[in-house]
C-alpha positions in Angstrom: 0.0 0.0 0.0 1.6 3.2 -1.1 0.9 6.8 -0.1 -2.0 8.7 -1.6 -1.3 9.5 -5.2 1.1 6.6 -5.7 -1.2 4.6 -8.0 -3.5 5.0 -10.9 -2.7 8.7 -11.5 -5.1 9.8 -8.7 -3.2 12.8 -7.4 -4.0 13.9 -3.8 -2.2 16.6 -1.9 -2.8 18.0 1.6 -4.4 21.3 2.3 -2.5 22.3 5.4 -5.1 24.9 6.4 -8.0 22.4 6.5 -6.2 19.2 7.4 -7.9 17.3 4.6 -7.0 16.0 1.2 -7.7 18.2 -1.8 -7.1 17.8 -5.5 -4.4 19.6 -7.5 -1.5 21.8 -6.3 -3.3 23.4 -3.4 -6.4 24.9 -1.9 -8.6 27.2 -4.1 -8.1 30.8 -3.2 -11.3 32.2 -4.6 -14.3 32.0 -2.2 -16.7 34.1 -4.2 -19.6 31.8 -5.0 -20.8 33.6 -8.2 -24.5 34.1 -9.0 -27.4 32.0 -10.4 -27.1 33.8 -13.8 -23.5 32.6 -14.1 -24.6 29.1 -13.0 -27.4 28.8 -15.5 -25.2 30.0 -18.3 -23.5 26.6 -18.1 -25.3 24.3 -20.6 -24.0 21.1 -19.0 -25.3 22.2 -15.6 -28.8 22.9 -17.1 -28.9 19.4 -18.6 -27.7 17.9 -15.3 -30.3 19.8 -13.4 -33.0 18.6 -15.8 -31.8 15.0 -15.4 -31.9 15.2 -11.6 -35.2 16.9 -11.6 -37.0 14.3 -13.7 -35.4 11.3 -11.9 -35.8 13.0 -8.5 -39.5 13.8 -9.0 -40.1 10.3 -10.2 -38.4 8.9 -7.1 -40.5 11.1 -4.8 -43.7 9.9 -6.4 -42.5 6.3 -6.1 -41.4 6.7 -2.5 -44.7 8.1 -1.4 -46.7 5.3 -3.1 -44.6 2.3 -2.1 -44.3 3.2 1.5 -48.0 3.9 1.9 -48.7 0.7 0.1 -46.4 -1.3 2.2 -47.9 0.0 5.4 -51.4 -0.5 4.1 -50.8 -4.2 3.3 -50.6 -5.2 7.0 -51.5 -2.1 9.1 -48.2 -2.0 10.9 -44.7 -0.7 10.4 -43.1 -4.1 9.9 -43.6 -4.4 6.1 -43.0 -0.7 5.6 -39.8 -1.2 7.7 -38.9 -4.1 5.5 -39.2 -2.0 2.4 -36.9 0.7 3.8 -34.6 -2.0 5.1 -34.2 -3.3 1.6 -33.7 0.2 0.2 -31.2 1.3 2.9 -29.4 -2.0 2.8 -28.9 -1.8 -0.9 -27.9 1.8 -0.7 -25.3 0.8 1.8 -23.7 -1.4 -0.8 -23.1 1.5 -3.2 -19.4 1.3 -2.2 -19.3 -2.0 -4.1 -20.4 -0.5 -7.4 -19.0 3.0 -7.0 -15.6 2.0 -8.6 -17.6 1.3 -11.8 -18.7 5.0 -11.8 -15.2 6.3 -11.0 -13.7 4.2 -13.8 -16.1 5.5 -16.5 -14.6 8.3 -18.5 -18.1 9.6 -19.4 -20.5 9.1 -16.5 -23.5 9.7 -18.7 -23.3 6.1 -20.0 -24.0 4.8 -16.5 -27.2 6.8 -16.3 -28.2 5.7 -19.8 -27.8 2.1 -18.9 -29.8 2.4 -15.6 -32.7 4.7 -16.3 -34.5 2.5 -18.9 -34.2 -0.6 -16.8 -35.5 1.3 -13.8 -38.4 2.5 -16.0 -39.2 -1.1 -16.9 -39.1 -2.2 -13.2 -41.5 0.7 -12.3 -43.8 -0.3 -15.1 -43.8 -3.9 -13.9 -44.7 -2.6 -10.4 -47.5 -0.5 -11.8 -48.9 -3.5 -13.8 -48.9 -5.8 -10.7 -50.7 -3.2 -8.7 -53.2 -2.5 -11.4 -53.9 -6.2 -11.8 -54.2 -6.7 -8.1 -51.6 -9.5 -8.1 -48.8 -7.8 -6.2 -47.4 -10.0 -3.5 -45.0 -8.9 -0.7 -42.2 -11.0 -2.3 -42.6 -9.4 -5.7 -42.8 -5.9 -4.1 -39.6 -6.4 -2.2 -37.9 -7.9 -5.3 -38.8 -4.8 -7.4 -37.8 -2.5 -4.6 -34.4 -4.3 -4.5 -33.9 -3.9 -8.2 -34.8 -0.3 -8.3 -32.5 0.4 -5.3 -29.5 -1.4 -6.9 -29.9 0.7 -10.0 -30.4 3.9 -8.0 -27.0 3.1 -6.3 -25.3 3.8 -9.6 -27.5 6.8 -10.4 -26.7 8.3 -7.0 -22.9 7.7 -7.4 -23.0 9.6 -10.7 -25.0 12.5 -9.1 -22.3 12.7 -6.4 -19.6 13.1 -9.0 -21.4 15.2 -11.6 -21.5 18.6 -10.0 -17.7 18.6 -9.5 -17.3 17.7 -13.2 -19.4 20.6 -14.6 -18.8 23.3 -11.9 -16.0 24.9 -10.1 -15.8 24.4 -6.4 -16.9 28.0 -5.6 -20.3 27.3 -7.2 -21.1 24.0 -5.5 -23.2 25.4 -2.6 -25.0 27.9 -4.9 -25.7 25.1 -7.3 -27.2 23.1 -4.5 -29.2 26.1 -3.4 -30.6 26.5 -6.9 -31.4 22.8 -7.1 -33.3 23.2 -3.9 -35.3 26.1 -5.4 -36.2 23.7 -8.2 -36.8 20.9 -5.7 -39.5 23.0 -3.9 -41.6 22.5 -7.0 -40.5 19.0 -7.8 -40.9 17.8 -4.2 -44.3 19.4 -4.0 -45.2 17.9 -7.4 -43.6 14.6 -6.5 -44.7 14.0 -2.9 -48.0 15.9 -3.1 -48.7 14.5 -6.6 -47.8 11.0 -5.3 -50.1 11.5 -2.3 -52.9 12.6 -4.7 -52.4 9.6 -6.9 -52.6 7.3 -3.9 -55.8 9.0 -2.9 -57.4 9.2 -6.3 -56.2 6.1 -8.3 -54.2 4.1 -5.9 -50.4 3.3 -5.6 -50.2 2.0 -9.2 -50.5 5.6 -10.4 -47.3 6.6 -8.6 -45.4 3.6 -10.2 -46.7 4.6 -13.6 -45.6 8.2 -13.1 -42.2 7.0 -12.0 -41.7 5.0 -15.2 -42.7 8.0 -17.4 -40.4 10.4 -15.5 -37.4 8.0 -15.8 -37.9 7.9 -19.6 -37.9 11.7 -19.6 -34.6 11.6 -17.5 -33.2 9.3 -20.1 -34.0 11.7 -22.9 -32.3 14.7 -21.3 -29.3 12.6 -20.4 -28.4 11.7 -24.0 -26.8 15.1 -24.8 -25.3 15.5 -21.3 -21.5 15.0 -21.3 -19.9 14.1 -18.0 -16.4 13.3 -19.1 -13.4 13.4 -16.7 -9.9 14.0 -17.9 -8.7 10.7 -16.6 -10.2 7.7 -14.9 -8.4 5.3 -12.5 -6.2 2.9 -14.6 -5.6 0.4 -11.8 -7.3 -3.0 -11.6 -10.9 -2.9 -10.3 -10.1 -4.2 -6.8 -7.1 -1.8 -6.5 -9.5 1.0 -7.5 -11.9 -0.3 -4.8 -9.2 -0.3 -2.2 -8.1 3.2 -3.1 -11.5 4.4 -2.2 -10.8 3.7 1.4 -7.5 5.5 1.5 -9.2 8.8 2.4 -10.4 7.2 5.7 -6.9 6.0 6.8 -4.1 7.7 8.7 -3.7 11.2 9.8 -5.1 12.5 6.4 -8.2 10.5 6.9 -9.2 11.6 10.4 -12.0 13.9 9.3 -13.7 11.1 7.2 -13.1 8.5 9.9 -14.6 10.7 12.6 -17.5 11.6 10.3 -18.0 7.9 9.5 -18.2 7.0 13.2 -20.7 9.8 13.8 -22.8 8.5 10.9 -23.2 5.2 12.6 -25.1 6.8 15.5 -26.8 9.7 13.7 -27.7 7.6 10.7 -29.6 5.1 12.9 -31.9 7.7 14.3 -32.1 9.9 11.2 -33.6 7.0 9.2 -36.6 6.7 11.5 -38.7 9.8 10.8 -39.7 8.8 7.2 -40.9 5.5 8.6 -43.0 7.3 11.3 -45.0 9.4 8.7 -47.3 6.6 7.5 -47.8 5.5 11.1 -48.8 9.0 12.1 -51.2 9.2 9.2 -52.9 5.9 10.1 -52.9 6.2 13.9 -53.7 9.8 14.4 -56.1 10.6 11.6 -59.4 9.1 10.5 -58.6 9.5 6.8 -54.9 8.5 6.4 -54.9 8.7 2.6 -56.0 12.4 2.8 -53.3 13.5 5.2 -50.4 11.3 4.1 -49.6 13.4 1.1 -49.5 16.7 2.9 -47.4 15.3 5.7 -44.7 13.7 3.5 -44.8 16.9 1.4 -44.1 19.0 4.5 -41.1 16.8 5.3 -39.7 17.2 1.8 -40.4 20.9 1.4 -38.6 21.5 4.7 -35.6 19.8 3.2 -35.8 21.9 0.0 -36.1 25.1 2.1 -33.0 24.1 4.0 -31.1 23.5 0.7 -32.1 27.0 -0.5 -30.8 28.6 2.8 -27.6 26.6 2.6 -27.0 27.6 -1.0 -27.5 31.3 -0.1 -25.3 31.0 3.0 -22.5 29.3 1.1 -21.0 27.9 4.4 -17.7 26.7 3.1 -15.9 27.9 6.2 -18.2 26.3 8.8 -19.5 23.1 7.4 -18.6 21.3 10.6 -21.0 23.5 12.7 -23.9 22.5 10.5 -23.0 18.8 10.7 -22.9 19.1 14.5 -26.0 21.2 15.2 -28.6 19.7 12.8 -29.1 16.3 14.6 -30.1 18.2 17.8 -32.5 20.4 15.8 -34.1 17.3 14.3 -34.3 15.7 17.7 -36.2 18.7 19.2 -38.7 18.6 16.3 -39.3 14.8 16.7 -39.7 15.5 20.5 -42.5 17.9 19.6 -44.2 15.2 17.5 -44.7 13.2 20.7 -47.1 15.8 22.2 -48.6 17.1 18.9 -51.7 14.8 19.1 -53.7 15.0 15.9 -53.2 18.6 14.7 -52.3 18.4 11.0 -50.7 21.9 10.9 -48.5 21.4 13.9 -47.4 17.9 12.8 -46.7 19.2 9.3 -44.6 22.1 10.6 -42.6 19.8 12.9 -42.0 17.3 10.1 -40.8 20.2 7.9 -38.4 21.1 10.7 -37.1 17.5 10.8 -36.7 17.4 7.0 -34.9 20.8 7.0 -32.4 19.7 9.7 -31.6 16.4 8.1 -31.4 17.8 4.6 -29.1 20.6 5.7 -26.8 18.1 7.3 -26.8 15.9 4.2 -26.1 18.8 1.9 -23.3 20.1 4.0 -21.4 16.9 4.4 -21.6 15.8 0.7 -20.9 19.3 -0.7 -17.9 19.4 1.6 -16.8 16.0 0.1 -17.3 17.3 -3.5 -15.3 20.5 -2.7 -12.5 18.6 -0.9 -11.7 15.7 -3.2 -11.0 15.3 -6.9 -13.8 14.0 -9.2 -12.1 10.7 -9.9 -12.4 9.7 -6.2 -15.8 11.1 -5.4 -17.9 8.1 -6.4 -16.0 5.8 -4.1 -15.6 8.3 -1.2 -19.3 9.3 -1.3 -20.4 5.6 -1.4 -18.0 4.6 1.3 -19.2 7.4 3.6 -22.8 6.4 2.9 -22.0 2.8 4.0 -21.9 3.9 7.6 -25.2 5.8 7.3 -26.9 3.2 5.2 -26.0 0.1 7.3 -27.0 1.9 10.5 -30.3 3.2 9.0 -31.3 -0.1 7.5 -30.9 -1.7 10.9 -32.9 1.1 12.5 -36.0 0.8 10.2 -36.0 -3.0 10.7 -35.7 -2.6 14.5 -38.3 0.1 14.7 -40.7 -1.8 12.4 -40.4 -4.9 14.6 -40.8 -2.9 17.8 -43.9 -1.1 16.5 -45.9 -4.3 17.0 -45.8 -3.9 20.8 -44.4 -0.4 21.5 -46.6 2.7 21.2 -45.9 5.2 18.5 -45.2 8.0 21.0 -42.6 5.9 22.7 -40.8 5.2 19.4 -40.8 8.9 18.6 -39.4 9.7 22.1 -36.6 7.2 21.7 -35.7 8.6 18.3 -35.7 12.2 19.6 -33.3 11.2 22.4 -31.0 9.4 20.0 -30.8 12.4 17.7 -30.1 14.8 20.6 -27.3 12.5 21.9 -25.8 12.4 18.4 -25.6 16.2 18.4 -24.0 16.3 21.8 -21.4 13.7 21.0 -20.5 15.4 17.7 -19.2 18.4 19.6 -16.3 16.2 20.9 -15.0 15.4 17.4 -12.4 18.1 16.6 -11.9 17.2 12.9 -15.6 17.3 12.3 -15.9 20.6 14.0 -13.3 22.1 11.6 -14.8 20.8 8.4 -14.4 23.4 5.6 -13.2 23.7 2.1 
């Protein structure tokens, strides 16, 4: 095992001021973020945004439909937890396929290979639902296939901004994407909820298939070419993805990974609680489920807009530390919120905002700190800690829900998030995260 940069042409150098690895000869001196007009003048960014918008809206519609369907099959959180367990578990395995993305010179071809197959799987789910022949086994199988392919999509989307944009525009690009996401999340989650209410979950699966085909169409002219891809053997490329977590240079990522094990466990629970809240606290769950999940998503989009405007490159660590505690306070409020739709929606928006701000901060930091040829692997490796912990959480909470009251589950989740925020204060390299 050689030092970073010793194999495959993947050059890494240390930024002495930040204590992290950065690409090229040294840290970027320009901290002016630029404006949205400059951002939108970039044609590749416009195509990338369109691709993410279509696929993201489709996923939102699908997520609303499949989780509501899974809960409705049995009336408890166990099957819904199993669906999320499959999704989170597969997402945790992204680190196994991320080298494929990093080795591709033009990442576009990964998307063009995945989107049509995902559309076909979503169409199959819609057919089974329409015909009334969907079994739990088939449902979990299709969820598994869609999640595997989304692993590759997600890895591309982690790399793509750094290919088409300079580092100074990463946060403003995320902020602009969040502005767009306000519309797409409302359209996706609220539209998905409306489809559940009006025509049933098969409508969401059908919309997902159509939107994936639209994403395929806008991906065709999108070029996501890097100057060089890893030239080492596959398993060497795989191993190199973990170098950023080792030694003194990897202390920030190793601390962050350890924190993700704890915070990722409790952060995975709120989406699972939403269908339970709809069913247990309201007489017409199909009517309120859409607004509740939309509030959660819009809170996240609003946080993205704020983060993009703030451009917090110098204090990423503070956001990573504070947001679990904010989410925990909001979940704590859900315990006592009874059946007030407005109050519950506002609290869920707060949870979504806190968790989305944390997600945006840590992955934008990653994009701004490491070169594009490493981002697929490093992003997937970091998510491994979150995903494994989260997949265990939803399975545990789904199982406990059979005998434990919903209020108790929410209280335990709130306490866990608050503890995560407190413990994060003691991680010096996480506190100093910046780029």
